[in-house]
VEXNURO-564912 format. One record per residue: residue in three letters; x, y, z of N, C-alpha, C, O in turn; residue number from 1. Coordinates in steps of 0.2 Angstrom, whole numbers, plus 5000, padded with zeros to 4 digits. Layout:
# VEXNURO-564912
ALA  X  Y  Z  X  Y  Z  X  Y  Z  X  Y  Z  NUM
...
END
This chain:
# VEXNURO-564912
MET  4134  5087  4791  4136  5083  4792  4137  5080  4800  4139  5085  4804  1
GLU  4137  5073  4804  4135  5073  4811  4143  5072  4812  4147  5069  4808  2
ILE  4145  5073  4818  4153  5073  4822  4148  5064  4827  4144  5064  4831  3
ARG  4153  5059  4825  4154  5056  4832  4155  5056  4837  4161  5056  4838  4
LYS  4151  5055  4843  4150  5058  4850  4156  5054  4851  4160  5058  4853  5
ARG  4158  5046  4851  4161  5044  4857  4171  5044  4854  4176  5042  4857  6
ALA  4169  5046  4845  4176  5047  4843  4180  5053  4844  4186  5052  4843  7
LEU  4177  5059  4845  4177  5065  4846  4179  5064  4854  4185  5067  4855  8
GLY  4175  5062  4860  4178  5060  4865  4185  5056  4866  4188  5059  4871  9
ILE  4186  5052  4864  4191  5046  4863  4194  5052  4861  4198  5054  4865  10
SER  4195  5056  4857  4201  5059  4854  4204  5064  4858  4210  5065  4859  11
ILE  4198  5068  4860  4200  5073  4866  4204  5072  4871  4209  5075  4873  12
GLY  4199  5068  4874  4202  5062  4881  4210  5059  4883  4214  5059  4887  13
LEU  4210  5057  4876  4218  5055  4873  4223  5062  4875  4227  5062  4880  14
VAL  4223  5066  4871  4228  5072  4873  4226  5073  4876  4232  5076  4877  15
TRP  4222  5075  4882  4221  5081  4888  4224  5076  4891  4230  5079  4891  16
GLY  4225  5071  4893  4226  5065  4897  4235  5063  4895  4239  5062  4900  17
LEU  4236  5063  4889  4243  5063  4887  4247  5070  4890  4253  5070  4893  18
THR  4244  5074  4889  4245  5082  4891  4247  5081  4898  4253  5082  4901  19
ILE  4243  5080  4900  4245  5082  4908  4251  5077  4911  4256  5079  4914  20
MET  4248  5070  4910  4254  5064  4910  4263  5068  4906  4268  5069  4909  21
LEU  4263  5069  4902  4268  5071  4899  4269  5078  4902  4275  5079  4899  22
ALA  4267  5083  4904  4271  5088  4906  4273  5086  4912  4279  5087  4913  23
THR  4269  5084  4917  4272  5084  4925  4278  5079  4922  4283  5081  4922  24
TRP  4277  5072  4919  4285  5072  4916  4292  5073  4917  4298  5071  4920  25
TRP  4289  5078  4911  4292  5082  4910  4297  5088  4914  4302  5091  4913  26
GLN  4291  5090  4920  4292  5095  4925  4298  5091  4929  4304  5093  4930  27
LEU  4296  5085  4931  4301  5080  4936  4307  5080  4933  4312  5082  4936  28
VAL  4307  5077  4927  4315  5077  4924  4319  5083  4924  4325  5082  4926  29
ARG  4317  5090  4922  4321  5094  4925  4320  5098  4932  4321  5104  4934  30
ASN  4319  5093  4936  4316  5096  4943  4312  5102  4944  4311  5105  4949  31
ALA  4312  5104  4941  4306  5111  4941  4303  5110  4950  4304  5104  4953  32
PRO  4299  5115  4952  4296  5114  4960  4287  5113  4956  4282  5112  4960  33
GLY  4286  5113  4951  4278  5109  4951  4273  5113  4952  4267  5111  4951  34
ASN  4275  5120  4955  4268  5125  4957  4263  5123  4952  4258  5120  4953  35
ILE  4265  5127  4947  4257  5124  4944  4256  5117  4942  4250  5116  4943  36
LEU  4259  5114  4940  4254  5107  4939  4251  5104  4945  4246  5102  4944  37
SER  4254  5104  4953  4253  5102  4960  4246  5106  4960  4242  5103  4963  38
LYS  4244  5111  4958  4235  5113  4958  4231  5108  4954  4225  5108  4955  39
LEU  4233  5105  4952  4228  5099  4945  4224  5095  4953  4219  5091  4952  40
SER  4228  5096  4959  4225  5089  4961  4219  5094  4966  4214  5091  4969  41
THR  4219  5098  4966  4212  5101  4966  4208  5100  4965  4203  5101  4969  42
PHE  4207  5097  4956  4203  5095  4952  4203  5089  4953  4198  5087  4954  43
TYR  4209  5085  4953  4208  5078  4949  4211  5073  4955  4217  5071  4956  44
LEU  4205  5071  4960  4207  5067  4966  4213  5061  4965  4213  5057  4960  45
GLY  4217  5062  4970  4222  5057  4969  4231  5058  4966  4237  5056  4967  46
TYR  4228  5064  4960  4236  5067  4957  4237  5071  4961  4233  5075  4963  47
SER  4245  5071  4961  4248  5073  4963  4256  5076  4958  4257  5075  4952  48
TYR  4259  5079  4963  4266  5079  4957  4271  5073  4958  4276  5074  4961  49
SER  4270  5069  4955  4276  5065  4954  4274  5058  4950  4268  5057  4948  50
TRP  4280  5054  4948  4277  5048  4944  4273  5045  4941  4271  5044  4935  51
GLY  4270  5042  4949  4265  5040  4948  4257  5043  4950  4252  5039  4951  52
GLY  4258  5051  4950  4253  5056  4950  4251  5055  4944  4245  5053  4943  53
ALA  4255  5055  4939  4255  5057  4932  4251  5054  4929  4247  5057  4925  54
VAL  4254  5046  4932  4249  5043  4930  4242  5042  4930  4239  5039  4926  55
ILE  4238  5043  4936  4233  5047  4938  4229  5054  4935  4223  5055  4934  56
GLY  4234  5057  4932  4232  5063  4929  4231  5060  4922  4227  5064  4919  57
LEU  4233  5056  4919  4230  5053  4915  4225  5051  4914  4222  5052  4908  58
LEU  4222  5049  4917  4217  5043  4919  4211  5050  4921  4205  5049  4920  59
TRP  4212  5055  4924  4210  5059  4926  4206  5063  4920  4200  5064  4920  60
GLY  4212  5066  4915  4212  5068  4910  4209  5064  4906  4204  5068  4904  61
PHE  4209  5057  4904  4203  5056  4898  4196  5059  4899  4192  5061  4896  62
VAL  4196  5056  4908  4189  5053  4908  4186  5062  4908  4180  5063  4907  63
ASP  4189  5067  4909  4188  5075  4907  4187  5076  4903  4182  5077  4902  64
GLY  4193  5075  4898  4191  5078  4888  4186  5073  4884  4183  5074  4879  65
PHE  4186  5066  4888  4182  5062  4886  4175  5066  4884  4173  5068  4879  66
ILE  4171  5067  4892  4168  5073  4893  4166  5076  4889  4162  5074  4884  67
ALA  4170  5082  4889  4172  5087  4886  4171  5085  4876  4169  5088  4871  68
GLY  4173  5081  4876  4172  5081  4868  4164  5077  4867  4160  5078  4862  69
PHE  4163  5075  4870  4158  5070  4868  4151  5077  4869  4146  5077  4866  70
LEU  4153  5081  4872  4148  5086  4873  4147  5089  4868  4143  5089  4864  71
ILE  4152  5094  4867  4155  5097  4861  4152  5095  4854  4150  5099  4850  72
ALA  4152  5085  4851  4150  5085  4849  4142  5084  4848  4139  5085  4843  73
TRP  4140  5083  4854  4133  5081  4855  4128  5090  4853  4123  5092  4850  74
PHE  4133  5095  4858  4129  5101  4856  4130  5104  4848  4126  5108  4846  75
TYR  4137  5101  4843  4137  5102  4838  4130  5099  4832  4128  5101  4827  76
ASN  4129  5093  4836  4124  5089  4829  4119  5093  4831  4115  5094  4826  77
ILE  4115  5096  4839  4110  5097  4840  4109  5103  4835  4104  5103  4832  78
ALA  4114  5110  4835  4116  5114  4833  4115  5112  4823  4111  5114  4819  79
ASN  4118  5109  4822  4120  5107  4815  4111  5106  4811  4110  5108  4806  80
LYS  4107  5103  4815  4101  5099  4813  4098  5104  4815  4093  5105  4811  81
TRP  4099  5110  4820  4093  5116  4821  4095  5119  4814  4091  5120  4810  82
PHE  4102  5121  4813  4103  5125  4807  4099  5123  4801  4095  5127  4798  83
THR  4101  5116  4799  4100  5117  4790  4093  5113  4792  4091  5113  4786  84
LYS  4089  5111  4796  4084  5109  4795  4078  5118  4794  4073  5119  4791  85
SER  4082  5123  4798  4079  5130  4797  4081  5134  4789  4079  5139  4787  86
LYS  4085  5131  4788  4089  5132  4779  4083  5131  4774  4083  5134  4769  87
THR  4078  5124  4776  4078  5119  4770  4072  5122  4769  4069  5123  4763  88
THR  4069  5124  4774  4061  5128  4775  4060  5132  4771  4054  5134  4771  89
END
């Protein structure tokens, strides 16, 4: 069975992007200092621990998750072809 790369990329991208955005918003609603989430600005250009920064985190998280999901599916498909080919021989 082959995994569709684009579908897995979009799925993981949405989950990761929404996780960053909702985690930031949740911490802002609770008036937490955001010490851990503010460190995401090291990786995501433009991200800040703010309402608008959460939206930027959503975008960067989607891109990051899409690339990760695409690569996971791509490597899985390569390994799957390699292992199923060697079993039938």
